[in-house]
C-alpha positions in Angstrom: 7.8 -45.8 -42.6 6.7 -42.2 -42.4 5.9 -40.5 -45.7 6.7 -36.7 -46.6 3.2 -35.6 -46.1 2.7 -37.2 -42.7 6.1 -35.8 -41.4 5.0 -32.3 -42.7 1.7 -32.6 -40.7 3.4 -33.7 -37.7 5.9 -30.8 -37.7 3.1 -28.3 -38.2 1.2 -29.8 -35.3 4.3 -29.6 -33.1 4.9 -26.0 -34.1 1.1 -25.2 -33.3 1.5 -26.9 -29.8 4.6 -24.9 -29.1 3.0 -21.6 -30.0 -0.1 -22.5 -28.0 1.9 -23.5 -24.9 4.0 -20.2 -25.2 0.6 -18.3 -25.5 -1.0 -20.0 -22.5 2.3 -19.6 -20.5 2.3 -15.9 -21.2 -1.3 -15.4 -20.2 -0.9 -17.5 -17.2 1.9 -15.2 -16.1 0.0 -12.1 -16.9 -3.0 -13.4 -14.8 -0.6 -14.2 -11.9 0.9 -10.6 -12.0 -2.6 -9.2 -12.1 -3.7 -11.3 -9.3 -0.8 -10.3 -7.2 -1.7 -6.6 -7.6 -5.4 -7.3 -7.0 -4.5 -9.2 -3.8 -2.2 -6.4 -2.6 -4.9 -3.7 -3.1 -7.3 -6.0 -1.3 -5.0 -6.4 1.6 -4.4 -10.2 1.1 -0.6 -9.9 1.9 0.5 -13.5 1.9 -1.4 -14.3 -1.3 0.0 -11.2 -3.0 3.6 -12.1 -1.9 3.2 -15.6 -3.3 1.9 -14.3 -6.5 4.7 -11.8 -6.8 7.4 -14.5 -6.2 6.0 -16.4 -9.1 5.7 -13.4 -11.5 8.8 -11.3 -10.7 11.4 -13.8 -12.0 9.7 -13.5 -15.5 9.5 -9.7 -15.5 11.9 -7.8 -17.7 15.2 -6.7 -16.3 14.1 -3.0 -16.4 11.2 -3.5 -14.0 12.1 -6.8 -12.1 13.4 -5.0 -9.0 10.2 -3.0 -8.7 8.3 -6.1 -8.9 10.4 -7.5 -6.0 9.9 -4.5 -4.0 6.2 -5.1 -4.1 6.8 -8.6 -3.0 8.8 -7.2 0.0 6.1 -4.7 0.8 3.5 -7.4 0.8 5.5 -9.8 3.1 6.2 -6.8 5.6 2.5 -6.2 6.0 1.3 -9.8 6.9 1.7 -9.0 10.6 3.9 -12.1 10.8 7.2 -11.2 12.5 9.2 -14.0 10.8 7.9 -12.8 7.3 8.7 -9.2 8.4 12.3 -10.3 9.1 12.4 -12.1 5.6 11.1 -8.9 4.0 13.9 -6.9 5.6 16.6 -9.5 4.5 15.1 -9.5 0.9 15.1 -5.6 0.8 18.9 -5.4 1.9 19.9 -8.0 -0.9 17.6 -6.0 -3.4 19.4 -2.7 -2.4 22.7 -4.4 -2.7 22.0 -5.8 -6.3 20.3 -2.7 -7.7 22.0 0.0 -9.6 21.7 3.5 -7.9 21.0 4.8 -11.4 17.5 3.2 -11.4 14.8 5.5 -10.0 13.5 2.5 -8.0 16.8 2.4 -6.0 15.9 5.6 -3.9 12.3 4.1 -3.3 14.1 1.1 -1.8 16.2 3.3 0.5 12.9 5.1 1.4 11.3 1.9 2.3 14.4 0.9 4.3 14.2 4.0 6.3 10.7 3.3 7.3 11.7 -0.2 8.1 14.2 1.3 10.5 11.6 3.9 11.8 9.1 1.2 12.6 11.8 -1.0 14.5 12.7 2.3 16.5 16.1 2.7 14.9 15.6 6.2 14.2 19.2 7.4 13.8 19.7 4.6 11.3 16.4 5.8 9.4 17.8 9.3 9.2 21.1 8.0 7.7 19.4 5.9 5.2 17.1 8.7 4.3 20.1 11.0 3.6 21.2 8.3 1.0 17.9 8.2 -0.5 17.8 11.9 -1.1 21.2 11.8 -2.5 20.0 9.2 -5.1 16.5 10.7 -5.7 14.9 11.9 -8.8 13.2 15.4 -9.0 9.8 13.7 -9.4 10.2 12.2 -6.0 10.2 15.5 -4.1 6.7 15.4 -2.5 7.2 11.7 -1.2 10.7 12.6 0.1 9.4 15.5 2.1 6.8 13.3 3.8 9.2 10.8 4.8 11.5 13.5 5.9 8.9 15.0 8.3 8.3 11.6 9.8 11.9 10.9 10.4 12.8 14.3 11.7 9.9 14.3 14.1 11.6 11.3 15.9 15.3 12.0 15.3 16.9 15.3 14.9 19.5 15.1 12.4 21.5 18.1 11.0 22.6 16.6 7.8 19.1 15.1 7.0 17.4 18.5 8.0 19.5 20.4 5.6 18.8 18.0 2.8 15.1 17.9 3.5 15.0 21.7 3.4 16.6 21.6 -0.2 13.8 19.0 -1.2 11.2 21.4 0.2 12.6 24.3 -1.5 12.7 22.6 -5.0 10.5 23.9 -7.6 8.8 20.6 -8.3 7.8 20.2 -4.6 6.5 23.8 -4.6 4.5 23.2 -7.8 3.0 20.0 -6.4 1.8 21.8 -3.3 0.4 24.6 -5.2 -1.9 22.1 -6.9 -5.5 21.8 -5.7 -5.6 18.7 -3.3 -7.6 15.9 -4.7 -9.8 13.4 -2.8 -8.0 10.1 -2.4 -9.2 6.7 -1.2 -8.4 6.0 2.5 -5.5 3.8 1.7 -1.9 4.5 2.5 0.7 4.1 -0.1 2.2 0.7 -1.0 5.3 1.4 0.6 4.0 2.5 3.8 5.9 0.1 6.2 5.1 -2.3 7.7 1.5 -2.0 6.5 -0.1 0.3 4.1 -3.8 -0.9 3.5 -6.3 -2.5 5.8 -5.7 -6.1 6.2 -9.5 -6.6 6.0 -10.8 -3.9 3.8 -14.0 -4.8 2.5 -17.1 -2.9 1.4 -20.6 -3.3 0.1 -19.0 -3.3 -3.4 -16.3 -5.4 -4.9 -12.9 -4.6 -3.8 -11.2 -2.0 -6.1 -8.4 -3.0 -8.4 -5.3 -1.0 -9.7 -6.0 1.4 -12.3 -3.5 -0.6 -14.6 -4.0 -4.1 -13.3 -1.1 -5.5 -15.2 1.4 -3.3 -13.4 0.8 -0.4 -10.8 2.8 2.7 -10.5 6.2 2.3 -8.8 6.0 1.9 -4.9 6.4 5.3 -3.2 6.8 5.5 0.5 4.2 7.8 1.8 4.1 8.4 5.7 1.3 10.8 5.9 -1.8 11.5 3.9 -1.6 14.2 1.1 -2.4 17.5 2.9 -5.9 18.7 2.2 -7.7 21.9 3.1 -9.6 21.7 6.2 -13.1 20.7 5.2 -16.3 21.7 6.9 -17.2 19.2 9.6 -19.7 16.7 8.4 -22.8 15.8 10.5 -21.9 13.6 13.4 -22.9 9.9 12.7 -23.4 9.3 16.4 -26.9 8.4 17.3 -28.1 8.3 21.1 -28.2 4.6 21.8 -28.7 3.4 25.4 -25.6 2.0 27.1 -25.2 -1.6 26.5 -27.7 -1.7 23.7 -26.6 -3.3 20.3 -25.9 -0.9 17.6 -24.3 -0.9 14.0 -21.0 0.7 13.0 -19.0 1.2 9.8 -15.6 -0.5 9.8 -13.2 1.1 7.4 -10.2 -1.4 7.8 -8.4 -3.8 10.2 -4.7 -3.2 10.5 -2.0 -5.3 11.9 0.1 -2.1 12.8 -1.3 0.5 15.0 0.4 3.4 13.4 -1.3 2.6 10.1 -4.7 2.5 11.8 -4.0 5.9 13.3 -3.0 7.2 9.7 -6.4 6.3 8.5 -8.0 7.7 11.5 -6.2 11.0 10.9 -7.2 11.1 7.2 -10.9 10.6 8.4 -10.6 13.6 10.7 -9.2 15.9 7.8 -12.3 14.9 6.0 -14.4 16.1 8.9 -15.5 12.4 9.8 -15.2 11.1 13.3 -13.5 7.7 13.8 -12.2 5.5 16.6 -9.7 2.6 16.8 -10.7 -0.6 18.5 -8.0 -3.2 19.4 -8.7 -6.8 18.8 -6.3 -9.3 20.3 -6.2 -12.7 18.6 -4.1 -15.9 19.1 -1.7 -15.1 16.4 -2.0 -11.4 15.9 -3.4 -8.2 17.1 -5.7 -6.1 14.9 -6.6 -2.4 15.1 -10.0 -1.8 13.7 -10.9 1.7 12.5 -14.6 2.4 12.7 -16.9 5.4 12.6 -20.5 5.9 13.9 -23.1 4.2 16.1 -26.3 3.5 14.1 -29.7 1.9 15.4 -29.9 -0.3 12.2 -27.7 -1.6 9.4 -29.7 0.3 6.8 -28.9 3.7 8.7 -25.2 2.7 8.7 -25.0 1.9 4.9 -27.1 5.1 4.1 -24.4 7.1 6.1 -21.6 5.3 4.3 -23.2 5.8 0.9 -23.7 9.5 1.5 -20.3 10.4 3.3 -17.9 7.6 2.6 -18.6 6.3 -1.1 -17.9 9.7 -2.6 -14.5 9.7 -1.0 -13.9 6.2 -2.4 -13.5 4.7 1.1 -14.2 1.0 1.7 -16.5 0.4 4.5 -18.5 -2.6 6.0 -21.6 -2.4 8.4 -20.8 -4.5 11.5 -23.1 -5.0 14.4 -21.6 -4.4 17.9 -23.2 -6.0 21.0 
């Protein structure tokens, strides 16, 4: 028969086990969410999506919808058409179950507008963007204006044009535009659809991680890079190399969507750096590689990257071409 002392010890052991289990469970979840953000930043879309799907159900109600939006964005950027459709269905469901009062609601609509734009449904994109503006917050003015420009460039829309002008005339937007432009990494925003960061963004240094690993800022659709003053042209990295001779180049990223490769190339031009896009067709997907320079050696390529790209926080990788 159990005596009182043994029973007391047993209860304490059980309590300690429960506390330890809860602690390990909490840390496991935190690590899963941190891993999801890290995988997203690194462009490991499927890995990120799986991690978000584990972490999001455990997030507090106040931020769960935002977590699911990151999951949708990761799925949409895998380059897999089936997963892109899944992302679209999940986005519709998320919009239908999220209160318009939440700031993330307008971000969902902005993402939906870009989904439509990507699929060539420009008129529908304009309609959804009108809804996004109607449900937006003042602090979203800059992002809204960028998406406005992208949609209106493809679909003239009287109501949207009027609302976009209102956004552009807002005091918050004017204040943001008046601030000195800051150099940003050559990565599009998480909500750029269907792909916002190079799929194979690698560099000579470890991949960057979010400023706050446990939870990044809310997804904010950005179609174009933040405008920056026209810089002075940098020295051309091109070196005279005989036709057909092997050379080295710096690869800045590999995209599954050509439009996003062009986005990075345009950002390079604004920094006074030359770039080109190489198309690589594979068995399961096509990649658009953004590269710069032709160098006689790997050392010369990395030296250029250290001088011109590293200060801009751009990821790069030296690749030999034959």
